[in-house]
C-alpha positions in Angstrom: 0.0 0.0 0.0 1.4 3.4 -1.0 1.4 6.4 1.3 0.7 8.6 -1.8 -2.7 9.5 -3.1 -2.7 10.5 -6.8 -5.0 13.2 -8.2 -7.5 11.0 -10.0 -8.9 14.0 -11.9 -5.6 14.7 -13.6 -5.3 12.8 -16.9 -2.5 14.6 -18.8 -0.3 12.9 -21.5 2.5 14.2 -23.7 1.6 16.5 -26.5 3.7 14.5 -28.9 1.5 11.4 -28.4 4.2 9.1 -27.1 2.2 8.1 -24.0 4.2 9.9 -21.3 2.0 10.8 -18.4 2.1 13.3 -15.4 1.1 12.2 -11.9 0.6 14.5 -8.9 0.2 12.8 -5.6 0.1 13.8 -1.9 1.8 11.8 0.8 -1.0 11.0 3.3 1.5 10.6 6.2 3.4 13.8 6.0 1.7 16.0 3.4 4.6 16.2 0.9 3.6 16.5 -2.8 5.1 14.3 -5.5 5.2 15.3 -9.2 6.1 12.4 -11.4 6.6 12.2 -15.1 6.0 8.6 -16.0 7.9 6.6 -18.6 10.5 9.4 -19.4 12.4 12.3 -17.9 10.5 15.1 -19.7 7.1 15.9 -21.1 5.7 18.4 -23.6 2.4 19.8 -22.7 -0.3 21.8 -24.5 -1.0 25.1 -22.7 -4.4 23.8 -21.4 -2.7 20.6 -20.0 0.0 22.7 -18.4 -2.7 24.7 -16.6 -4.4 21.5 -15.5 -1.1 20.2 -14.0 -0.6 23.6 -12.2 -4.1 23.4 -10.8 -3.5 19.8 -9.6 -0.3 20.9 -7.9 -2.2 23.7 -6.1 -4.9 21.2 -4.9 -2.1 18.8 -3.7 -0.3 21.7 -1.9 -3.5 22.6 0.0 -4.2 18.9 0.8 -0.6 18.6 2.0 -0.8 21.6 4.2 -4.0 20.2 5.9 -2.2 16.9 6.5 0.9 18.7 7.9 -1.1 21.0 10.1 -3.1 18.0 11.5 0.2 16.3 12.5 1.6 19.4 14.2 0.8 20.1 17.8 -1.2 23.2 18.5 0.8 26.2 19.6 -0.6 26.2 23.1 0.4 22.5 23.5 4.0 23.3 22.5 4.2 26.1 25.1 2.7 24.0 27.9 4.9 21.0 27.2 8.1 23.1 27.7 7.0 24.3 31.2 
């Protein structure tokens, strides 16, 4: 089982038609965001697809922030634990 959750709404492939795909995923344990280009080291995107990838990254960043914040102790708890 992977700790990463991919953006299921993102379906973007290479503009040249060679089958290369983009994957944006959020680590459900620590909130980090992974951007993967599958099957190669680079991808060529049509402008609309580039925008869709950017929007997916923004969604993943927000999701990652929520995960990271949930894992962090509240500020009051940090202060009281040092007393």
